C-alpha positions, 0 to 999 in steps of 0.5 A, a space after each residue: 497539505 494541499 488545500 484542494 484535497 479532502 481531509 479525513 480524520 482517522 483514529 490510530 494507535 502507534 506502538 512505534 512512535 512513527 506515525 506515517 506522514 506526507 513527505 511533500 504537500 502534494 504527496 499521495 502516499 505516506 511512508 510507513 515504517 518498520 517496527 522491529 525488535 531487531 534487524 531482519 534479513 530477507 534472502 533473494 526470493 524470500 518474503 517476510 511479514 514486517 510489523 508496523 506498530 499501527 492499528 487504525 479505525 478507518 471511517 466507513 467508505 474508506 480503505 487504506 492501500 499499501 504500495 511498494 516504495 519505488 526506490 526500494 524496488 529500483 535499488 534492491 528489488 524489494 516489493 510488496 507481494 499483494 500490492 496494493 494491499 488493502 486495509 478494510 474499514 472493519 479491520 482493527 489488528 496491526 498493520 503488516 507489510 509483506 515484503 519480497 526480495 526479488 533482487 540478487 542480494 539479501 536485504 536487511 530491514 531495520 527498525 524504523 526503515 521506510 518499507 512502503 507507502 500508505 494511500 487512504 482512498 474512498 470506495 464505492 460499493 457495487 450493485 451488479 446489473 446482469 445484462 445480456 449485452 454490453 454497449 459498444 465502444 471504440 476499443 471493444 474487447 482489445 487489451 494487453 497492449 491493444 491501445 499502444 499500437 
């Protein structure tokens, strides 16, 4: 663990025996593993909810995000449909990962395969302040590639 980062303790139950962990001292994400009774095939254009065996009790003010693994995306066209998937602090069910196969070949998910990355982050609650106008910026309303000129 990097000594300059915050640490939070999270209660977890793990039916799989494969707790997520950081691959390197400065990794932001932890690999999440499939927890399957048998291999599962996702056909091209298909999707599947993959169980992880994990249930967590996040502290108030924290969320957990599930993100695609870059190697699966590059090599096989495998991604998460609701990326990032958000696990709220009050959710106590099993964490599932919605994998989609955007590739051209069937993709087989085996028990224990690394299927996603998990990032735990603090968040803030918003109080909206209605306004008639907004302060100007140099960017203004430019978007969708505007800053790449």
